[in-house]
Structures are given as C-alpha cells and as structure tokens.
C-alpha positions in Angstrom: 22.6 -12.2 -11.4 18.8 -12.1 -10.9 16.4 -14.6 -12.3 15.4 -12.2 -15.0 19.0 -11.7 -16.4 19.6 -13.9 -19.5 16.4 -15.8 -18.8 14.2 -17.4 -21.4 11.2 -15.6 -22.6 8.9 -17.8 -20.6 10.7 -16.8 -17.4 10.7 -13.1 -18.4 7.0 -13.3 -19.0 6.6 -14.9 -15.5 8.1 -11.7 -14.1 6.7 -9.0 -16.4 3.1 -10.2 -16.3 2.8 -10.3 -12.5 4.6 -7.0 -12.2 2.1 -5.3 -14.6 -0.9 -7.0 -12.9 0.2 -5.8 -9.4 1.0 -2.2 -10.7 -2.4 -2.0 -12.5 -4.4 -3.3 -9.6 -2.7 -1.4 -6.8 -2.6 1.7 -8.9 -6.4 1.5 -9.4 -7.3 0.7 -5.7 -6.7 4.3 -4.7 -9.5 5.5 -7.0 -11.8 2.7 -5.8 -11.2 3.7 -2.2 -12.5 7.2 -3.0 -16.0 5.8 -3.5 -15.9 3.8 -0.3 -15.8 6.9 2.0 -19.1 8.5 1.1 -22.4 7.3 2.6 -20.7 4.6 4.7 -18.3 5.6 7.5 -14.7 4.9 6.5 -14.3 2.6 9.5 -17.0 0.2 8.3 -15.8 0.3 4.7 -12.4 -0.9 6.0 -14.0 -3.6 8.1 -16.1 -4.9 5.2 -13.1 -5.0 2.9 -11.0 -7.1 5.1 -13.8 -9.3 6.3 -14.1 -10.5 2.7 -10.3 -10.4 2.1 -9.7 -12.5 5.2 -12.1 -15.2 4.0 -10.4 -15.1 0.6 -6.9 -15.4 2.1 -7.9 -18.4 4.3 -9.5 -20.0 1.2 -6.3 -19.4 -0.8 -4.2 -21.0 2.0 -6.5 -24.1 1.9 -6.4 -24.3 -1.9 -2.6 -24.2 -1.7 -2.7 -26.9 1.0 -0.8 -24.8 3.4 -1.2 -25.4 7.1 -3.1 -22.6 8.9 -1.3 -23.3 12.2 1.2 -20.7 13.4 3.6 -20.9 16.3 3.1 -18.8 19.3 5.6 -16.2 18.0 3.9 -16.3 14.6 0.5 -15.6 16.0 1.9 -12.7 18.1 3.4 -11.3 14.9 0.0 -11.8 13.1 -1.7 -9.7 15.8 0.9 -6.9 15.4 0.6 -7.0 11.6 -3.2 -6.9 11.9 -3.0 -3.8 14.1 -0.4 -1.9 12.0 -1.2 -3.0 8.4 -4.9 -3.8 8.4 -6.1 -1.4 11.1 -3.9 1.6 11.4 -2.7 1.8 7.8 -6.1 1.5 6.1 -8.1 3.4 8.7 -5.8 6.4 8.1 -5.7 5.9 4.3 -9.5 5.9 3.9 -9.7 9.1 5.9 -6.9 10.7 4.0 -8.9 10.2 0.7 -11.7 12.2 2.1 -9.5 15.3 1.9 -6.9 14.6 -0.9 -7.2 13.3 -4.5 -6.5 9.6 -4.7 -3.6 9.9 -7.0 -1.8 12.2 -4.6 -2.2 9.8 -1.7 -0.7 7.1 -3.9 2.3 9.3 -4.8 2.8 10.0 -1.1 2.7 6.3 -0.3 5.5 5.8 -2.8 7.7 7.3 -0.1 7.1 4.2 2.0 10.7 3.2 1.4 11.9 6.2 3.5 10.4 5.3 6.9 11.1 1.6 6.0 14.8 2.5 5.7 14.8 4.5 8.9 13.1 1.8 10.9 15.2 -0.9 9.4 18.3 1.0 10.3 17.1 1.5 13.9 15.8 -2.0 14.5 17.5 -4.3 12.0 20.8 -2.6 11.5 20.4 -2.2 7.8 22.6 0.5 6.2 21.3 3.6 4.4 23.4 5.0 1.6 23.9 8.6 0.7 22.4 8.0 -2.7 19.3 6.7 -1.1 19.0 9.8 1.1 19.6 12.1 -1.8 17.0 10.4 -3.9 14.5 10.5 -1.0 15.0 14.2 -0.5 14.4 14.9 -4.2 11.2 12.8 -4.1 10.0 14.6 -1.0 10.7 18.0 -2.7 8.5 16.8 -5.7 5.7 15.7 -3.4 5.9 19.1 -1.6 5.3 20.8 -4.9 2.3 18.5 -5.5 0.9 19.4 -2.1 1.3 23.1 -2.8 -0.7 22.5 -6.0 -3.3 20.7 -4.0 -3.7 23.6 -1.6 -4.1 26.0 -4.5 -6.9 24.1 -6.2 -8.7 22.9 -3.1 -12.3 23.9 -2.6 -13.1 26.5 0.0 -13.2 24.8 3.4 -11.0 21.9 2.1 -8.9 20.2 4.8 -5.8 19.4 2.9 -3.6 19.6 6.0 -5.7 17.0 7.8 -5.4 14.7 4.7 -1.7 15.1 4.8 -1.7 14.2 8.5 -3.8 11.1 8.0 -1.5 10.0 5.0 1.6 10.4 7.1 0.1 8.4 10.0 -1.0 5.6 7.5 2.5 5.7 6.0 4.2 5.0 9.3 1.7 2.3 10.2 2.4 0.5 6.9 6.2 1.0 7.5 6.0 -0.6 10.9 4.2 -3.6 9.4 6.9 -4.0 6.7 9.7 -3.9 9.3 7.9 -6.4 11.5 7.7 -8.8 8.5 11.4 -8.3 7.8 12.7 -9.5 11.1 13.8 -13.0 11.8 10.4 -14.0 13.2 8.6 -12.8 10.2 10.9 -14.6 7.7 10.2 -17.9 9.5 6.4 -17.6 8.9 4.5 -18.9 5.9 3.3 -15.9 4.0 -0.3 -16.6 3.1 -1.3 -18.1 6.5 0.4 -15.2 8.3 -1.5 -12.6 6.2 -4.8 -14.5 6.7 -4.4 -14.5 10.5 -3.3 -10.8 10.4 -6.4 -9.9 8.5 -8.5 -12.0 11.0 -7.2 -10.0 14.0 -7.5 -6.8 11.9 -11.2 -7.4 11.2 -11.9 -7.9 14.9 -10.2 -4.7 15.9 -11.7 -2.8 13.0 -15.2 -4.0 13.8 -14.8 -3.0 17.5 -13.4 0.4 16.5 -16.3 1.0 14.1 -18.9 0.2 16.7 -17.2 2.5 19.2 -16.7 5.5 16.8 -19.3 5.2 14.1 -22.2 3.3 15.7 -24.0 0.2 14.3 -23.0 -1.1 10.9 -24.1 1.0 7.9 -24.2 -0.2 4.3 -24.5 1.3 0.9 -26.7 -0.8 -1.4 -25.3 0.8 -4.6 -23.7 -1.8 -6.9 -20.7 0.5 -7.3 -20.1 0.3 -3.6 -20.5 -3.5 -3.4 -18.3 -4.0 -6.5 -15.7 -1.8 -4.9 -15.6 -3.9 -1.7 -15.2 -7.0 -3.8 -12.5 -5.5 -6.0 -10.5 -4.2 -3.1 -10.8 -7.4 -1.1 -10.2 -10.0 -3.8 -8.0 -8.3 -6.4 -6.5 -5.6 -4.2 -5.5 -8.0 -1.4 -5.9 -11.7 -2.1 -4.6 -11.7 -5.7 -1.8 -9.1 -5.4 0.0 -10.0 -2.2 1.1 -13.5 -3.3 2.1 -12.1 -6.7 4.1 -9.4 -5.1 6.0 -11.8 -2.8 6.7 -13.9 -5.9 8.2 -10.9 -7.6 10.5 -10.4 -4.6 11.7 -13.9 -4.8 12.3 -13.7 -8.6 13.7 -10.2 -8.9 15.1 -9.4 -5.5 13.8 -6.9 -3.1 15.5 -3.9 -4.8 14.0 -4.5 -8.3 10.6 -5.5 -7.1 10.5 -2.2 -5.3 10.2 -0.5 -8.6 6.5 -1.4 -8.3 6.4 1.5 -5.9 7.1 3.9 -8.8 4.7 2.2 -11.3 1.7 2.3 -8.9 1.5 6.1 -8.5 1.9 6.6 -12.2 -1.2 4.4 -12.8 -3.0 6.1 -9.9 -2.3 9.7 -11.2 -3.5 8.7 -14.6 -6.8 7.4 -13.3 -7.2 10.4 -11.0 -6.8 12.6 -14.1 -9.3 10.7 -16.0 -12.0 10.2 -13.4 -11.4 12.8 -10.7 -10.7 15.7 -13.0 -7.2 16.2 -11.5 -5.9 19.5 -13.1 -2.3 19.5 -14.1 -0.3 22.8 -13.9 3.4 23.5 -14.4 3.8 23.1 -10.6 2.1 19.8 -10.5 4.1 18.4 -13.5 7.3 19.6 -12.0 6.5 18.0 -8.7 5.5 14.7 -10.3 8.7 14.6 -12.4 10.9 15.4 -9.3 9.0 12.7 -7.2 9.5 10.0 -9.8 13.1 10.9 -10.4 13.9 10.9 -6.7 12.2 7.5 -6.2 14.2 6.0 -9.1 17.4 7.4 -7.6 16.6 6.0 -4.2 15.6 2.7 -5.5 18.8 2.4 -7.6 20.7 2.6 -4.3 18.5 -0.2 -2.9 19.1 -2.2 -6.0 22.9 -2.1 -5.5 22.4 -3.5 -2.0 19.8 -6.2 -3.0 
C-alpha cells in the first residue's frame, strides 16, 4: 500500500499539491524555452539558465544543511550527469524548439519512459512487460499522427525533420541520465548535492561549447528573456526537482511517473493559447492515442512499483 492509500487528508494534500505544482511548472517550461531561442544563441541560453540554477541548487543544499562533499564515485557520476542531463539533453531540446511547437516537444518527451525501460533492461536487468510495450507502441502511433499534422501545417521552409532529430537526441540524453541515477552508485548519493555538482560541471561544458560554436556571450536585455531565465532556473529546476523526488518517495516510482502524462497536457494547452496551435481531427486523434498509450504503459510500471 502506498502512502496515499487510506491516508489522512493532510497527507493526501502533501502529495496532490506537489504533484500539481510540478505538472504546472514543467508543463509551462516548454513554452518559456521557446522565447529563449531567438536573439540569443541556444547554447548561451542553456548556459545562463544552469549558471543561475546551479547557484540556487548549492544554496538549497546549504539551507537544508546538507554536506556538499561527494565521494570519488559520486563526483564521477555528477560529471556524467552534467554531460547527459544538463548539456546534451537541454542543448538538443532548445534547438528542437526552433523547429517544432513547444507542446509537441513536451508530448514527445513523455515517451522518455521507453528509452528508460530499454536502457534499464540492458544495464540494470529490469524487466519489461508486454503491456508496457503495447502501451508504448500506441503512444508512439499517436505521436506519429501529431508529427504528420506538424508537417502539414509547417511554414514553407520549415525544418520539422531536424526538430524531430534534435528531440530524439535530447530524449536519449535524458534517458541516459535517468539510468545513471538509478544504478547503485546513484542511489547512494544525496540528491540535492549531486544535482548541484552535476549542474556545476554542466555549466562549465556548456560555456566552453558556447564559446566554441556561438562565439562570445550574447544577451537579450528584454525583461521577458531575463524573467524566462529566472523562471526556468529557479522554478523549472531548483523548486521542482526536490518536489519530484519527494513524490517518488511518497507515491512510488510508478505512480509518480503519471506526472509524465500531466506535463504534456499542460504544455499542449499553453501551446494552443499562446502559439496558436491549430487542432485538427488528425491532431486530436494523435493526442488521444498518445495519452491512452502512456497511461497503458504506466499502468504496467505501476504494477511493478
């Protein structure tokens, strides 16, 4: 029985409120990212975001009176997490949003459970059920319909295929980071200090990559851009990560993963309101298939959790 089953209202609120906060914030970050890839090269926008987030995460660890010291194996893991999660993942995501609507990238990222399951099977020996595979195939069919819709409404000269390629690359980078955290070394590390050091190494690599590919730092003085960096760094990173890990402890990994369904729902709603996303019968059918498939796959994970 999970902590939520038969629990008092105060405990239920302690689960429901963080779940809604994480879904709302992560669902909105996709739209905010869209404004970060205009006048400023994507590489520098990623660097600025995690420079601020890194400072915030170190401050959070100190406020919680957690030691910032990691063992040798912990620091090596932090370097790998920095490269996969805070460099590869976000460098690809920011570029993907230059070619795809933000809500579609969010829906695509809801498939993160699929490469997670494959890599976990290969490296951690975790089983994959037939129901999980069936649900994943249904979800992928739905996303395929959404991509066909994206091709049809794309402006002349649009590079939808490149956006899909960047999204897939980011998806596998994020999956590699998840599996790294799930191994025995990752489970022995304190969460907040590990994330803080991973962001630190990520900032160094992002800055070097930005200098090499985009030249000297460039900045957008608009208040919308500055507010976007602050929102993505503080709310989209420092606030949500501890809340999400708290949900995993309270609900179990399977139920907490339903956040992966709630986030794209929020993202698509915001994309419709602010990006003028146009719904057709094809897009609606694709969205319904994608959500149904994700729920089916997650129900298989829930049974194992």
